[in-house]
C-alpha positions in Angstrom: 120.4 187.3 68.6 121.8 184.3 69.5 120.4 182.9 73.0 122.1 180.4 75.4 120.4 179.0 78.5 122.3 177.5 81.5 121.8 177.1 85.3 124.5 179.6 86.5 126.3 182.5 84.5 129.7 183.4 86.2 130.4 187.1 85.1 134.2 187.4 85.6 137.3 185.1 85.3 139.4 186.5 88.1 140.3 184.5 91.2 136.6 184.2 92.3 135.0 183.8 89.0 137.4 181.1 87.9 137.1 179.2 91.0 133.3 179.2 90.9 133.5 178.1 87.5 136.0 175.2 88.4 133.6 174.1 91.2 130.5 174.3 89.5 132.0 172.2 86.5 133.1 169.6 88.8 129.7 169.4 90.5 128.1 168.9 87.1 126.3 172.1 87.0 125.5 173.6 83.8 127.2 176.8 83.9 128.7 179.5 81.6 131.7 181.9 82.6 132.3 185.2 80.5 134.7 188.0 80.8 135.2 190.7 78.6 139.3 190.2 78.7 140.9 188.1 76.0 142.6 185.9 78.7 143.5 185.7 82.3 145.1 188.8 84.1 148.0 190.2 82.3 149.9 191.8 85.1 150.7 190.6 88.9 148.1 192.4 90.9 147.4 190.5 94.0 150.4 188.4 95.5 150.0 186.7 99.0 148.2 183.2 98.8 147.1 182.3 102.3 146.8 178.8 103.6 143.0 178.7 103.5 143.1 179.5 99.8 145.8 176.9 99.3 143.3 174.5 100.7 140.9 175.2 98.2 143.5 174.8 95.4 144.5 171.5 97.1 140.9 170.4 96.6 141.0 171.5 93.1 144.1 169.4 92.4 146.3 172.1 91.7 148.2 172.8 94.8 151.2 171.1 93.2 151.0 173.6 90.4 150.9 176.5 92.8 153.9 175.5 94.5 156.0 175.0 91.5 154.9 178.5 90.2 154.9 180.5 93.6 157.7 182.1 95.6 157.8 179.3 98.6 157.0 180.2 101.9 160.9 179.7 103.1 161.7 182.7 100.8 158.7 184.9 101.9 159.8 185.7 105.5 162.2 188.5 106.0 160.3 191.9 105.9 162.7 194.9 105.6 162.2 198.7 105.9 164.8 200.7 104.1 165.6 204.0 102.4 166.2 202.1 99.5 167.5 198.7 98.4 171.1 199.9 98.0 170.4 202.2 101.3 170.2 202.1 104.7 167.8 199.3 106.2 165.8 201.1 108.9 163.9 197.8 110.5 163.3 194.2 109.7 161.0 191.8 110.8 159.6 188.2 110.2 156.4 188.1 108.2 153.8 185.5 107.0 154.3 182.9 109.9 158.3 182.7 109.1 159.5 183.8 112.5 160.7 181.2 115.0 158.0 182.5 117.2 155.1 181.6 114.7 156.5 179.0 112.5 154.6 176.3 114.6 151.5 178.2 114.6 151.2 178.0 110.9 152.4 174.5 110.2 150.2 173.0 112.8 147.2 175.0 111.4 147.1 173.5 107.9 148.3 170.8 105.5 149.3 173.7 103.1 151.6 176.6 103.4 151.4 180.2 102.2 153.1 181.4 99.1 153.7 184.3 97.2 152.2 184.3 93.7 151.5 187.0 91.2 147.8 187.1 89.9 148.7 186.5 86.6 150.4 183.4 87.5 147.9 182.1 89.9 144.9 182.7 87.6 146.1 180.2 84.7 146.6 177.6 87.3 142.6 178.1 88.5 141.9 178.1 84.9 143.7 174.7 84.2 141.6 173.3 87.1 138.5 174.6 85.5 139.3 173.1 82.1 140.0 170.0 83.5 136.5 169.8 85.1 134.9 170.9 81.6 134.2 174.5 82.6 132.7 176.7 79.6 134.4 179.8 80.0 134.3 182.3 77.2 136.9 185.0 76.8 136.2 188.3 74.9 132.4 188.2 76.0 131.4 191.3 77.5 128.3 191.8 79.9 126.5 195.0 79.0 123.1 194.8 80.8 121.1 192.1 82.8 117.4 192.0 84.2 116.1 189.4 86.7 112.6 188.2 87.3 111.1 185.5 89.6 112.5 182.6 87.4 115.9 183.7 86.4 118.3 186.2 85.1 118.6 187.5 81.5 122.1 188.9 80.3 123.0 190.9 77.5 126.4 190.1 76.2 128.7 191.3 73.4 131.1 189.1 71.9 134.0 191.8 71.5 135.7 190.1 68.9 132.9 190.2 66.4 130.4 192.8 68.0 127.6 190.2 68.0 125.1 190.3 70.7 123.8 187.5 72.6 121.5 186.6 75.2 122.0 184.2 78.1 119.4 183.1 80.3 120.4 181.7 83.5 118.7 180.5 86.7 121.2 182.2 89.0 124.0 184.6 88.1 127.4 185.0 90.1 128.8 188.6 89.7 132.6 188.3 90.1 133.5 191.1 87.8 135.9 192.9 90.1 135.9 196.4 91.6 134.3 198.2 88.9 131.2 195.3 89.0 128.7 196.4 86.4 126.7 193.2 87.9 126.6 195.1 91.2 125.5 198.2 89.5 122.9 196.7 87.2 121.3 194.7 90.2 121.1 197.5 92.5 123.5 196.5 95.2 124.4 199.1 97.9 127.5 199.3 99.7 128.9 200.6 102.7 132.1 202.4 103.4 134.2 204.8 101.4 135.1 204.9 97.6 138.1 206.6 96.3 139.7 207.3 99.4 142.9 208.3 97.4 145.1 206.9 94.8 148.0 204.8 94.3 150.4 203.7 91.3 151.4 199.9 90.6 154.3 199.1 88.1 155.4 196.1 86.9 159.0 196.1 86.1 162.1 194.1 85.5 165.2 195.0 87.5 167.8 192.4 89.1 167.9 193.2 92.8 169.5 190.0 94.0 172.7 191.7 95.4 170.3 193.7 97.6 167.5 191.0 98.3 168.9 187.3 98.3 170.6 187.5 101.7 167.5 189.0 103.2 164.8 187.1 101.3 161.1 188.3 101.6 157.9 188.5 99.5 157.6 192.3 99.9 159.9 195.3 100.8 158.8 198.3 102.2 161.1 201.6 100.9 160.7 205.0 102.7 162.7 207.4 100.7 164.8 209.9 102.4 163.5 213.1 100.5 160.7 212.7 97.8 157.2 213.5 97.5 156.4 209.6 97.9 155.6 208.6 101.3 156.2 205.2 100.9 156.7 202.3 98.3 155.8 198.7 98.6 157.6 196.2 96.4 156.2 192.7 96.3 158.5 190.3 94.4 157.1 188.5 91.4 160.1 186.5 90.3 163.2 186.1 92.7 164.9 188.6 92.2 164.3 190.2 89.0 160.6 190.8 88.5 158.8 193.3 90.8 155.5 195.0 91.2 155.8 198.1 93.4 152.9 200.3 94.6 153.8 204.0 94.8 151.6 205.8 97.7 151.9 209.8 98.1 151.1 211.3 101.5 147.4 210.8 101.9 147.1 208.8 99.1 147.2 212.0 97.1 147.0 211.9 93.2 149.8 213.1 91.1 151.9 212.5 87.8 151.8 209.2 86.3 154.0 209.9 83.4 156.8 207.1 82.7 159.5 209.8 83.3 158.3 210.6 86.8 158.0 207.1 87.7 161.5 206.3 86.4 162.6 208.7 89.0 160.6 207.2 91.9 162.0 203.8 90.7 165.6 204.8 90.5 165.3 206.4 93.9 163.8 203.3 95.7 166.5 201.0 94.0 169.1 203.3 95.2 171.7 202.3 92.9 172.0 204.2 89.5 173.8 201.1 87.8 170.8 198.9 88.2 168.9 198.8 84.9 165.3 198.2 84.9 162.5 198.0 82.2 159.1 199.1 83.0 156.3 196.7 81.8 153.2 198.1 82.9 151.9 201.3 84.6 148.6 200.9 86.6 147.2 203.8 88.5 144.3 203.0 90.9 141.8 203.7 93.7 142.1 203.0 97.2 138.5 201.9 98.5 137.3 200.7 101.9 133.6 199.4 100.9 131.8 196.1 101.2 128.4 195.4 99.7 125.6 195.4 102.5 124.3 192.2 101.0 126.1 189.6 98.8 122.6 188.5 97.4 120.0 190.3 95.5 117.4 187.9 94.4 119.1 185.4 91.9 122.3 187.5 91.8 125.2 187.1 94.0 128.4 189.0 94.3 131.8 187.3 95.0 135.4 188.7 95.2 136.2 192.4 94.3 132.6 192.9 93.2 131.7 192.5 96.8 134.6 193.8 98.9 137.2 196.4 97.9 140.2 197.5 100.0 143.7 198.3 100.5 146.2 195.6 99.7 147.4 195.5 103.4 147.5 191.7 104.6 147.0 190.4 101.1 143.5 189.5 101.7 141.7 190.5 98.5 142.3 187.4 96.1 142.2 185.2 99.2 138.6 186.3 100.4 137.8 186.0 96.7 138.5 182.6 96.3 137.0 181.6 99.5 133.6 183.2 98.6 133.2 181.2 95.7 134.2 178.2 97.7 131.4 178.9 100.1 128.8 179.6 97.4 129.5 176.9 94.6 128.3 173.8 96.5 125.1 175.5 97.9 124.2 176.3 94.3 124.8 172.6 93.2 122.6 171.2 96.0 119.7 174.0 95.2 119.7 173.6 91.4 119.5 169.7 91.6 116.6 170.0 93.8 118.3 168.2 97.0 118.0 171.7 99.0 115.7 174.5 99.5 116.5 177.7 97.7 116.6 179.2 101.4 120.0 177.6 101.6 121.4 180.2 99.4 120.7 183.0 102.0 123.6 181.5 104.1 126.0 182.7 101.5 125.3 186.3 102.5 124.9 185.4 106.1 128.3 183.8 106.2 130.4 185.7 103.9 129.5 189.2 104.3 130.5 189.6 107.8 133.7 188.2 106.7 134.1 190.7 103.7 133.4 193.7 106.3 136.0 192.4 108.8 138.7 192.0 105.7 138.2 195.8 104.5 138.2 196.9 108.1 141.3 195.1 108.7 143.1 196.0 105.6 142.5 200.0 106.2 143.5 199.3 109.9 146.8 197.9 108.8 147.4 200.8 106.2 146.8 203.1 109.1 149.1 201.2 111.5 152.1 201.8 109.4 152.2 205.5 110.5 153.4 205.2 113.9 156.6 203.3 112.6 156.5 205.9 109.8 156.6 208.8 112.4 159.1 207.2 114.5 161.5 206.7 111.5 161.2 210.4 110.8 161.3 210.4 106.8 158.5 212.7 105.5 157.2 213.4 102.0 158.7 216.7 100.8 161.6 216.8 103.6 164.9 218.1 102.2 168.0 215.8 102.2 169.8 217.7 105.1 166.8 217.1 107.2 166.4 213.6 106.4 170.2 213.1 107.1 169.9 214.5 110.3 166.7 212.4 111.5 168.4 209.3 110.6 171.6 210.4 112.4 169.4 211.1 115.3 167.5 207.9 115.1 170.4 205.7 115.5 172.4 208.1 117.5 173.5 207.9 121.1 171.0 210.6 122.7 168.2 210.1 124.9 165.9 211.4 121.7 167.3 208.8 119.5 166.6 206.2 122.4 163.1 207.3 122.5 162.5 207.2 118.7 164.3 203.7 118.4 161.8 202.4 121.2 158.9 203.9 119.1 160.3 202.3 116.0 160.2 198.9 117.4 156.9 199.4 118.7 155.6 200.2 115.3 157.2 197.1 113.8 155.4 195.3 116.5 152.2 196.8 115.6 152.4 195.9 111.9 152.4 192.2 113.2 148.6 192.8 112.6 149.5 193.2 108.8 152.3 190.3 108.5 151.3 187.8 110.8 147.5 187.9 111.1 147.2 184.3 111.2 143.7 184.6 112.8 142.3 186.8 110.3 143.7 184.8 107.8 142.3 181.3 109.0 140.0 182.2 112.0 136.3 182.5 110.1 133.3 181.4 112.3 129.8 181.1 110.8 126.6 181.6 112.0 123.7 181.0 109.4 120.9 178.4 108.4 123.5 176.2 107.0 124.9 175.5 110.3 122.2 173.0 112.0 123.4 173.7 115.8 124.5 176.6 117.5 126.9 176.1 120.4 129.0 179.0 121.9 132.5 179.3 120.4 135.4 179.0 122.9 136.7 182.1 124.0 139.9 182.9 122.5 143.3 182.3 124.6 145.3 184.6 122.6 144.8 187.7 120.2 142.1 186.5 117.8 143.5 188.4 114.9 147.1 187.4 115.2 146.5 183.7 116.2 144.5 181.1 114.6 142.6 178.9 117.3 141.2 175.8 116.0 138.2 174.1 117.4 135.5 171.6 116.6 132.2 173.8 117.1 129.7 173.7 114.5 130.3 177.0 112.5 134.0 176.7 112.6 136.4 175.0 110.2 137.3 171.3 110.7 140.7 171.2 112.5 143.9 170.0 110.6 145.6 167.1 112.0 147.8 164.3 110.1 146.2 161.0 110.0 147.4 157.7 108.5 145.2 156.2 105.9 146.1 153.6 103.2 149.9 153.6 104.2 150.0 157.1 103.7 149.7 160.5 106.0 146.9 162.6 105.1 145.1 165.5 106.4 141.9 165.4 108.2 140.9 168.2 105.6 141.6 165.4 103.0 139.1 163.1 104.5 136.4 165.3 103.4 135.0 165.7 100.0 133.5 168.9 98.1 130.8 166.6 96.6 129.4 165.3 99.8 128.9 166.1 103.4 131.1 164.1 105.7 130.2 162.5 109.0 133.4 161.9 111.1 133.2 159.4 114.0 135.4 157.7 116.5 136.0 153.9 117.6 132.7 153.4 118.8 130.7 154.8 115.6 129.3 151.7 113.8 125.5 153.0 114.3 126.3 156.5 113.0 127.4 154.6 109.6 124.2 152.9 109.3 122.6 156.3 110.0 124.5 158.0 107.5 123.8 155.5 104.7 120.2 155.7 105.5 119.8 159.7 105.8 121.9 160.1 102.7 119.3 157.7 100.8 116.5 159.6 102.0 117.8 163.1 101.3 119.6 162.5 97.8 122.7 163.9 99.3 125.8 162.0 99.7 127.1 161.7 103.3 130.6 160.0 103.5 131.8 158.2 106.5 135.0 158.2 108.3 136.2 156.8 111.3 139.2 158.5 112.9 141.0 157.3 116.0 143.7 155.2 117.3 144.0 152.4 114.8 141.0 153.1 113.0 140.8 153.4 109.1 141.9 156.9 109.7 144.5 156.3 112.1 145.1 159.2 114.7 148.8 158.1 114.9 149.7 161.0 117.6 146.2 161.2 119.5 145.9 164.8 118.0 142.3 164.3 116.9 141.1 163.0 119.9 142.5 166.0 121.8 140.8 168.5 119.4 137.7 166.8 118.3 135.7 167.6 121.5 133.1 164.6 121.3 133.3 161.2 122.5 134.1 158.2 120.8 130.4 157.5 120.4 129.9 161.0 119.3 130.3 162.5 115.5 131.0 165.7 113.5 129.0 166.4 110.4 131.3 168.5 108.1 130.0 170.2 105.1 131.4 169.9 101.5 133.6 173.4 102.3 135.2 171.8 105.4 133.0 173.7 108.0 131.6 171.8 110.6 127.7 172.0 110.4 126.7 169.9 113.3 127.7 167.8 116.1 126.5 165.2 118.8 128.8 164.7 121.6 127.5 161.2 122.3 125.3 158.5 120.6 121.5 159.5 121.0 118.9 156.8 121.2 118.2 157.2 117.6 121.2 158.2 115.7 119.4 158.3 112.1 116.9 160.7 113.7 119.4 163.0 115.1 121.2 163.1 111.8 118.1 163.5 109.6 116.8 166.4 111.7 120.4 168.0 111.2 120.3 167.3 107.3 116.6 168.8 107.1 117.8 171.8 108.9 120.6 172.4 106.5 119.1 171.5 103.5 115.3 172.7 104.2 112.3 170.3 104.1 111.7 170.7 100.5 115.3 169.0 100.0 114.2 165.8 101.6 113.0 163.4 99.0 
């Protein structure tokens, strides 16, 4: 049996696995990525890419490729609810921060914008970044068993094209092998929540719906038929306006027929124009789950992506959370494997990301349920005959008191769905508490709804705030001031002694600490004074930012011995054995 040795084995080459492979390769970590599939995703699957994920792709150098391949943010914003594309529009709202009341929130929160890109278009972009960094990713290689001991993990792998067995011995293993994770099963991970709550059907199809969508451009359309056994179908756009990936839900996520003839009927009904031809490219039944791993770490095995959290597609959080899982883990593995950090640093991956996963699955499930008040007000129920449906619609938009009450409920239902379509705080507002945060200060109280609105701050455990600064004749984000290969010490105009401390401590611990002075007319010029207003420390203070752009520690002013203070912070994060 052929045997390979590596530091990290990444099982899976979806958004989480590819991101992990790309980042580990860039950090110089010896890693092998495997997937049983012959290539990247062969169908659209996930769609919405939020700002925090776009920032990761920005860091990997492929944000421009994302913009080229995706439906841009300016086309995503109109969310319609209709009886069919050609039929009666029941409601309309603005989504994904495109409304005039939310646009500024999104633009000021990040240098990156949201986009709509199907997974089969996104994965090759991340693969491109991985290949550029020299990642070793092996397609058609299927994990069949694994065993871990005190020193590492032994994986048994079959090369599917030849049937030959291989053994891969690694120091750590990342299970990014999706919702039916063999890694999770073999390594004994336990889950909280409910499996197989119900069933849905995803269809990838071609249909030119430009006449019904171009004037009300949006990433997704919700179609509620007047008389059908389908409760609702959700139509993400793959390519404007000719390619679609609708999900069909029966009432209560009940199972039902998935033959092509039945599904063609659902599609015709949803389009509402019998003259529009369509072509089905793929049919994919799938289960609705609401589960999260109780722990993301078991010894030397970690879970990331759908292997760790599985939920409804509501809010479009799945692939985003997956990419961000790997962004959190890769730099920690790099430091531990190089001997510059204690192995205990890896516990912070679970401590930081598992609570995020739990919130994500709960938000997604809650969002799915929160469609029901709107649906009840609309009055279109599965199995209703055509005459009753017609009467309900006439009543809804008629002049009666009952109609007025139902319209009020309908609009209230649309407002409630803001928690699915404009949940900016859910998308960006992660706050961490773990051993990888060197000082704990209370987070500021939220001034607005924390799920709907992102509130940046400079407290350790929060993501570094984005503002535009000028450097080298160009405007860059404060996120770009930082580097994934290093910690970054950000200071103000009076930060000279912090620069000396950063050089000294970096040499001691063997971990790069970049030094950046941000302020009015400093090297990174805070032209508008926005950084001064949000940094929450004095000109003599500092912020220590981790490679993943989360603030790990800060000093409000200059201590008597800045090197000692910084040394203590870095030792706290890395562990004493990480100090050389």
